[in-house]
Steps between C-alpha positions, in 0.01 A plus 500: 500500500528837683626691212231371274232588756648846539513559130137412464372713786729789429280552170166413668480449886134375438619208292286204579698262739339184356599610151849588613543155665397334177751708302781417744397140520455500874196480736327821615603444858871521396430835331313628800762392741785646288314839469453509892859417560611780262266743680642396847860543362405846354593391149140604403449826673144581389271491204475790262181608327516720196222759468447733204406791710415708189198285468368590850377816660804532720738784438863403569833615387807263502850654526844364469747713710872458443688591826865573543610439855808500720540135632548478873821355632468140591144475370542599131155575342292276724438745768377781272300259290325374811421849608346564161300180467346554837296794368143364427494671157792312374425175307854387415857595550796362286866537518609585137809564306566818292477866595264442792512258786137409580186472292189582702151412360191657664143590420305814590164648425655773290838626373476758772481226762803334359695820477411591858621164614832552325553855628368452854619150589754351258711799417532595870661178610869570597651244260305608188712705269263537198181362348349471151135426465343325204123453473352197322263633242385157358584133549539295194631181654530410871651180640495349156129573433382744243278767659196652355502297188149382396434141466400357149131473639506858615636621158219313333231679707628836410594450140252626230 
């Protein structure tokens, strides 16, 4: 049952619990208890809301920063990843394969803010050998959801 619950809420964490219980063929209390247990066990680590920031008045820049580091003896990449993810500007840090070791995702008010973070904070860390910064210009799909696409009703309102 856990995998089925996780599959549903991964796509939409606001899925109606009563409806989910009916689909799974269990009572609602079982679903609620299972969700609570998975939260306690840190299987469910939070609930993510996708926002199309382009439709708001908020100016924000998202950057993907590839980071090549020297792993520390006995601690591998964990220690440097922890130093990086403790910066409040950083949203996400991944250990990746390929030419770089870590992928850092962060948001800033401008390209200049992100560039300053990279030059003043990230590149000055003793284990960091090099970085490559990529700015997100437009999201087309995020977490399985198409972003910025008008619904059929919205298209009908603007069509001639």
